[in-house]
C-alpha positions, 0 to 999 in steps of 0.5 A: 521522477517526472510528474508524468510518471505518476499520472497518465492523461488517458484514464477517465477521471471518474471511476479511476479504472483503465478503459480496458478494465471493465466490471464483469456482468455477474460473479460466482459465489466464492473467494479468489486471492490475487497475488502480484509478482515480479521476480518474487522467487525468494518470497513467493513460496512462503506466501503460497505455503501460508495459503496452503495452510489456511483453515478454510481452503475453499478459494482460488488463486490468481497470480498476476505476473509482471514478466518475471525473469527468475524462477517465479513462474516455476514456483507457481507451477509447483503449487498447482496440485495444492491450490486452484491456481491460475496465472495471468500477465501484467507486463506494465510494471504498474501495481494498480494495473496489476490489481485491476487485471487480477480483479478482471481475471477473477470470477468470484464475488469476493476478491482478496489481495495479498502481496507476494512477500507477505504471509497470511495467518491460518485464519485469514480466509475464514476471517474474510468469509465471516466478515462478509457474512456478518456484514452483508452490506459491506463493500470492502474490508481490510485486516491487521498487519503483523510486523515481520522481518528477515534482517536486523535493519528490517526489524528496526524498520518494522518496529518504527512503522508498526508504532506509526500504524498503532498510534496514527493509523486510524480511519482510511489509514487502516486500509491496505491493498496488501491485505484487503478484500472486495465484495463485488456484489456490493461494489462492482465498480471497485477498481484501483485508480491506475494513475496512483502508482503508489498510495492506490489503496488510500485512493480506493478507500477514499473513493469507494468508502464515500459511497459504500460501507467498509470495515477494518477486521483485526482478525484478518491478519497477515505478516507484512515484511519490511524492506531489508535495506535502508536504500530500499526503505528510502525508495519506498518512503520517497514514493509514498511521500510523492504520491501522498500529495496527489492523494491528499489533493484528490481527497482533500484530506491533509494531516499536519503530521505528514509535513513535519519532517519537511518543515524541519528540513526547510526550517533548517535550511533557512536557519543555515542561510541566516546564520551562515552555517551548515549545522542547522541543516541537521535539525532532522537528526535530533528530531529523528533521535527523539522519535527513535527513543520514543519508539524504543520505549513504546515498543520495548525494543531489544538493544540490537534493534534499538541502535538501528531505529535512529538511522531508520528514522533519519532515512524515513524522514529525509526520503519522505520529505524529498518525496513530499517536496517533489509532489508539492512542486509537481502540483504547483508546476503542472496545471494538467495534473491539477486539473485531472486531480480536481476532476477526480475530486469533483467526480468523487464528491458528486458520486458520494 
């Protein structure tokens, strides 16, 4: 992936929204739920069922479809009698742009997001309304993520990721675009930065959170489904590692923990050269084993899942390391990208 696939040059370095996406002048009271879809036929029905089952049904739904070629739109149409649902088009395959399209298509003061492969728990919309009523000056809220899975591999991935969230997920790391809501009466300029194709939620929380209050609401819960194969997980972790470097550079927020897997990989390579042997390259494996053993004990995993946590950690550490390395090289080699990100940092600092 070339760096120019991660950042576009045309967007304004300030608010971070596309010039074509402008805040509405006024909003109606109420809630709109935005769902992004792309060939989501296998999971979208369960997501929409969870909205039908909400204790508080006073909300509309906007589906932003990215040119699906399966039965996604037919499934959406089948819910038209049970939900106030409309469809709009993305067509760019850029997730934050789809989120901005959903914001623009929504006429209500409060806009919430849920991903098409997740399920909202029955009190989700009620928790959103209660949170904003009890905290009238709050611009954004984000809720709890309940690990869910459909396969054994997905369960092992879910167990690992849930342990990381519980132990190291404080601050803005609690903010998830797949389970958040924005009060546009407080923050009408809360749009996603389309330069951040991944980690767009962390960028939003950092930028908007510097100017407006936001809260984590544990009772605002969705069931988040993990990737179902190691290949899918590797792709996800690579993308997150890559874009996390852009976020860290823009927000000037660095965590040493993010660089441990890469340090082990580089250290193993240097040790291999010094010893003229290949085995130091495997330093990531015992590190992943220790992580897996800790998670198994911490999460009290069943034996059928415990056996898969170790390869899940290996995949995560290697893919994350490759993404982090690519992101760091991209920042070092591409002066235009550094200047754009630095301009965004300076704009955010002045606004805060």
